[in-house]
C-alpha positions in Angstrom: 45.6 124.0 18.1 46.6 120.7 18.2 49.9 122.1 17.5 48.7 124.9 20.3 48.3 122.4 22.8 51.6 120.3 22.3 54.0 123.7 23.4 51.7 124.4 26.2 52.1 123.1 29.2 49.4 120.9 31.5 49.4 120.3 35.0 47.9 116.7 36.6 46.6 117.1 40.3 44.6 115.6 42.9 42.4 116.4 45.5 41.4 114.7 48.5 37.5 114.6 48.9 35.7 114.3 51.8 34.9 110.3 52.2 30.8 112.1 52.4 31.4 111.7 48.6 30.9 107.9 49.5 27.7 108.3 50.0 27.1 109.7 46.1 25.9 106.1 44.5 28.1 106.4 41.3 30.9 107.7 42.9 30.5 104.4 45.0 29.2 102.3 42.4 32.7 103.1 40.3 35.2 102.7 43.4 34.4 99.4 44.3 37.8 98.5 45.4 37.7 101.4 47.9 39.6 100.4 51.6 38.2 101.8 54.2 40.3 104.4 55.8 41.9 105.5 53.0 41.4 108.6 51.1 38.5 109.6 48.8 40.0 111.7 46.1 39.7 113.6 42.5 42.4 113.3 39.7 42.2 116.0 37.0 44.6 117.8 34.8 44.9 120.9 33.9 46.8 124.0 31.7 46.3 126.8 34.4 48.2 126.8 37.2 47.1 123.7 39.8 45.6 126.1 43.0 43.8 128.6 40.6 42.1 125.0 38.7 41.4 124.1 42.3 39.7 127.7 43.1 37.5 127.0 40.2 36.2 124.0 41.4 35.3 125.5 44.4 33.6 128.8 43.2 31.2 126.3 40.3 33.4 127.6 37.4 34.0 124.5 35.2 34.0 122.3 38.2 33.8 118.4 39.2 30.9 118.0 41.3 32.7 116.2 43.8 35.4 118.9 43.1 32.8 121.3 44.0 31.1 119.8 46.8 34.0 117.4 48.4 37.2 119.0 47.6 39.1 119.4 51.1 43.0 120.5 48.9 44.9 119.4 46.9 47.8 117.3 47.5 50.3 118.1 45.7 52.1 114.5 47.4 50.7 112.7 44.6 51.4 115.0 41.8 54.1 116.9 42.2 56.8 114.9 41.0 54.9 114.5 37.3 55.9 117.9 36.3 54.6 120.3 33.4 53.2 118.0 30.1 52.2 118.3 26.7 48.3 118.1 26.8 49.0 114.4 25.5 51.5 113.2 28.0 49.2 114.7 30.7 46.1 112.9 29.6 48.7 110.1 30.0 50.1 110.6 33.5 46.6 111.0 34.9 45.0 107.5 33.5 48.2 105.8 34.9 48.2 108.4 38.3 44.8 107.6 39.1 45.3 103.3 37.9 47.8 103.8 40.8 46.0 105.0 43.5 42.9 103.1 42.6 45.0 99.7 42.9 46.2 100.6 46.3 43.2 100.9 47.3 42.1 104.9 46.9 38.3 106.0 45.8 39.3 107.9 42.6 37.5 109.9 40.5 38.3 111.1 37.2 37.6 113.5 34.9 
Protein backbone atom coordinates (compact mmCIF):
# COMPACT_ATOMS: atom_id res chain seq x y z
CA UNK A 1 0.00 0.00 0.00
CA UNK A 2 2.74 2.49 0.91
CA UNK A 3 4.49 1.78 -2.40
CA UNK A 4 1.26 2.43 -4.28
CA UNK A 5 0.86 5.79 -2.53
CA UNK A 6 4.39 6.83 -3.50
CA UNK A 7 3.75 6.05 -7.18
CA UNK A 8 0.26 7.51 -7.39
CA UNK A 9 0.03 11.22 -8.12
CA UNK A 10 -1.75 13.56 -5.75
CA UNK A 11 -2.78 17.15 -6.19
CA UNK A 12 -3.18 19.99 -3.73
CA UNK A 13 -6.20 22.19 -4.38
CA UNK A 14 -7.86 25.32 -3.01
CA UNK A 15 -11.58 26.06 -2.95
CA UNK A 16 -12.96 29.53 -2.40
CA UNK A 17 -15.63 29.51 0.31
CA UNK A 18 -18.50 31.94 0.61
CA UNK A 19 -17.79 34.45 3.39
CA UNK A 20 -20.94 33.19 5.15
CA UNK A 21 -18.67 30.40 6.46
CA UNK A 22 -17.42 32.96 8.99
CA UNK A 23 -20.75 32.55 10.77
CA UNK A 24 -19.58 29.04 11.72
CA UNK A 25 -18.03 29.36 15.19
CA UNK A 26 -15.47 26.59 14.72
CA UNK A 27 -14.26 28.03 11.40
CA UNK A 28 -14.07 31.56 12.80
CA UNK A 29 -12.20 30.45 15.93
CA UNK A 30 -9.58 28.64 13.86
CA UNK A 31 -8.93 31.82 11.87
CA UNK A 32 -8.33 34.70 14.31
CA UNK A 33 -5.77 36.20 11.88
CA UNK A 34 -8.33 36.61 9.08
CA UNK A 35 -8.26 40.06 7.59
CA UNK A 36 -11.73 41.28 6.58
CA UNK A 37 -12.15 41.46 2.84
CA UNK A 38 -9.75 38.61 2.11
CA UNK A 39 -11.14 35.25 0.95
CA UNK A 40 -12.07 32.22 2.98
CA UNK A 41 -10.65 29.02 1.51
CA UNK A 42 -10.39 25.27 1.95
CA UNK A 43 -7.05 23.59 1.21
CA UNK A 44 -6.98 19.87 0.51
CA UNK A 45 -5.23 17.15 -1.46
CA UNK A 46 -6.56 14.38 -3.66
CA UNK A 47 -5.57 11.47 -5.84
CA UNK A 48 -8.48 12.30 -8.15
CA UNK A 49 -8.70 14.99 -10.80
CA UNK A 50 -9.14 18.22 -8.85
CA UNK A 51 -12.38 19.07 -10.64
CA UNK A 52 -13.81 15.64 -9.83
CA UNK A 53 -12.86 16.03 -6.15
CA UNK A 54 -14.55 19.44 -6.01
CA UNK A 55 -17.72 17.96 -7.51
CA UNK A 56 -17.64 15.17 -4.92
CA UNK A 57 -17.52 17.81 -2.17
CA UNK A 58 -20.45 19.67 -3.69
CA UNK A 59 -22.50 16.46 -4.04
CA UNK A 60 -21.78 15.55 -0.42
CA UNK A 61 -19.64 12.51 -1.23
CA UNK A 62 -16.67 12.18 1.17
CA UNK A 63 -16.88 15.90 1.63
CA UNK A 64 -15.76 18.66 3.88
CA UNK A 65 -18.91 20.18 5.36
CA UNK A 66 -17.51 23.64 4.67
CA UNK A 67 -16.92 22.95 0.98
CA UNK A 68 -20.26 21.17 0.69
CA UNK A 69 -22.15 24.12 2.20
CA UNK A 70 -20.02 27.11 1.19
CA UNK A 71 -17.81 26.02 -1.74
CA UNK A 72 -17.94 28.48 -4.61
CA UNK A 73 -15.16 27.61 -7.03
CA UNK A 74 -11.68 26.23 -7.40
CA UNK A 75 -8.83 28.76 -7.24
CA UNK A 76 -6.23 27.22 -9.58
CA UNK A 77 -4.11 30.38 -9.47
CA UNK A 78 -3.24 29.38 -5.89
CA UNK A 79 -2.31 25.74 -6.54
CA UNK A 80 -1.61 25.01 -10.22
CA UNK A 81 2.11 25.72 -9.81
CA UNK A 82 2.41 22.88 -7.26
CA UNK A 83 1.81 20.14 -9.81
CA UNK A 84 1.34 16.45 -9.03
CA UNK A 85 3.34 14.86 -6.22
CA UNK A 86 3.68 11.69 -4.19
CA UNK A 87 1.31 11.29 -1.25
CA UNK A 88 3.94 12.44 1.23
CA UNK A 89 5.08 15.43 -0.83
CA UNK A 90 1.50 16.51 -1.52
CA UNK A 91 0.80 16.40 2.23
CA UNK A 92 3.77 18.67 2.89
CA UNK A 93 2.74 21.03 0.08
CA UNK A 94 -0.83 21.15 1.40
CA UNK A 95 0.33 22.14 4.89
CA UNK A 96 2.83 24.70 3.59
CA UNK A 97 0.26 26.30 1.27
CA UNK A 98 -2.35 26.48 4.03
CA UNK A 99 0.16 28.16 6.36
CA UNK A 100 1.27 30.61 3.66
CA UNK A 101 -2.34 31.61 2.96
CA UNK A 102 -3.03 32.06 6.70
CA UNK A 103 0.02 34.29 7.03
CA UNK A 104 -1.31 36.39 4.16
CA UNK A 105 -4.55 36.93 6.13
CA UNK A 106 -6.91 34.50 4.41
CA UNK A 107 -9.24 32.37 6.51
CA UNK A 108 -8.18 28.76 5.86
CA UNK A 109 -9.68 25.37 6.62
CA UNK A 110 -7.33 22.47 6.02
CA UNK A 111 -8.48 18.84 5.85
